[in-house]
VOMI-567929 format. One line per field, with one value per residue (C-alpha): x, y, z; residue in one letter. Coordinates in steps of 0.1 Angstrom, whole numbers. Example, Ala and Ser with C-alpha at 12.3 -4.5 7.8 and 13.67 -1.06 7.14 Angstrom:
! residues 2
east <- 123:137
north <- -45:-11
up <- 78:71
res <- a:s
! end
This chain:
! residues 169
east <- -76:-95:-127:-142:-163:-173:-165:-191:-190:-199:-171:-146:-167:-165:-127:-122:-134:-117:-84:-95:-101:-66:-44:-53:-43:-67:-95:-88:-86:-120:-137:-123:-135:-170:-172:-159:-186:-212:-204:-206:-244:-256:-231:-248:-284:-272:-258:-293:-314:-292:-286:-313:-296:-289:-252:-251:-280:-262:-230:-252:-265:-230:-219:-250:-242:-212:-218:-243:-218:-193:-213:-228:-192:-180:-213:-210:-174:-165:-195:-185:-151:-159:-182:-156:-127:-152:-164:-126:-114:-124:-107:-131:-161:-153:-152:-119:-107:-78:-57:-43:-15:14:36:15:-17:-26:-52:-68:-95:-103:-81:-49:-32:-8:11:24:41:27:63:49:17:23:-8:-44:-76:-110:-145:-177:-180:-146:-109:-86:-48:-26:6:10:1:-26:-37:-59:-72:-109:-117:-152:-163:-191:-167:-160:-174:-172:-143:-125:-133:-113:-86:-78:-80:-55:-32:-33:-22:6:22:13:36:23:49:62:39
north <- -25:-57:-63:-93:-94:-113:-101:-103:-99:-62:-52:-67:-48:-16:-25:-24:8:24:6:22:61:56:71:106:97:66:91:115:87:75:108:116:82:91:125:110:85:105:129:99:97:131:130:93:110:143:123:102:135:154:129:104:82:45:51:77:59:26:47:63:29:16:46:44:5:8:34:16:-19:6:19:-14:-29:2:-5:-44:-53:-42:-58:-93:-89:-84:-113:-135:-125:-133:-167:-178:-171:-195:-178:-146:-169:-174:-149:-133:-115:-85:-71:-37:-21:2:-30:-44:-65:-96:-114:-147:-167:-208:-211:-197:-167:-141:-110:-85:-55:-20:-17:-47:-24:3:23:24:38:44:44:49:12:-3:6:-14:-19:-27:-53:-49:-22:-45:-65:-52:-62:-52:-43:-32:-2:-18:-41:-12:14:51:55:25:36:71:50:29:55:74:43:39:73:70:37:32:56:64:56:85:93
up <- 310:298:277:262:228:201:167:139:99:107:124:98:71:95:97:62:58:83:70:37:50:71:43:27:-9:-4:6:-25:-46:-37:-37:-73:-87:-70:-85:-120:-121:-106:-136:-159:-153:-164:-192:-205:-200:-218:-244:-251:-250:-272:-301:-302:-327:-323:-318:-290:-274:-273:-259:-233:-223:-220:-199:-175:-172:-162:-137:-121:-118:-101:-76:-71:-69:-46:-20:-23:-22:15:28:7:18:56:54:38:62:93:78:68:104:129:159:150:155:191:222:228:256:252:279:267:287:281:273:245:236:251:233:251:230:232:200:218:233:224:236:213:219:207:186:161:151:127:124:138:131:144:129:141:161:158:159:137:147:117:123:82:57:45:75:101:133:142:181:185:207:220:242:258:288:279:302:288:252:261:276:250:225:244:250:212:207:230:220:184:165:128:102:80:51
res <- m:r:v:t:f:q:l:t:a:d:d:y:y:r:g:l:l:a:w:r:n:l:k:a:w:r:r:w:l:l:r:c:a:y:f:l:m:s:l:a:i:p:v:g:v:l:l:a:l:v:r:p:d:p:q:p:i:k:i:s:a:e:i:l:g:f:a:a:l:w:f:t:y:m:w:a:a:p:r:l:s:g:r:r:q:f:r:g:s:p:s:a:q:s:p:m:t:i:e:a:s:d:a:g:l:a:v:h:s:t:h:g:e:s:k:v:s:w:s:a:y:m:a:w:a:e:a:k:s:v:f:v:i:l:p:q:p:r:i:y:v:p:i:p:k:r:a:f:t:d:e:q:l:n:e:f:r:e:l:l:r:r:t:i:k:p:q:p:k
! end
């Protein structure tokens, strides 16, 4: 199978989210953090309403300020990271063609060519708009789904299932 595409900063952002959700412990840690931070907001408001003294109001404002900063960071950090990765990678900003077969993945672009066997990849993940393959635990390669036809999409997904064996958890 052969597909051609041009990566975008959004592909890196969506890829980062897919990478982040790949491991169950990361998903649960994130859920717990969101739950705890969501509890901090009503606690801060309740603290200010129950005791309208200056000290509890100051503590309440600090709790609410921290929660607002945390939620803003959790929303903005993956977007900024995806944009930074895209801008920092000249090869990502030009069209590329991948050829996927049982032997491996071949990538062709104006910057170079590479052939990598599937055994070099340790995991893969799928999100709504992108596949990611991981040659190392903290490095992912986004492949946008928009490059595939419906038939190719199913074929590529099945190829990933067959060829990239997940690491023991």
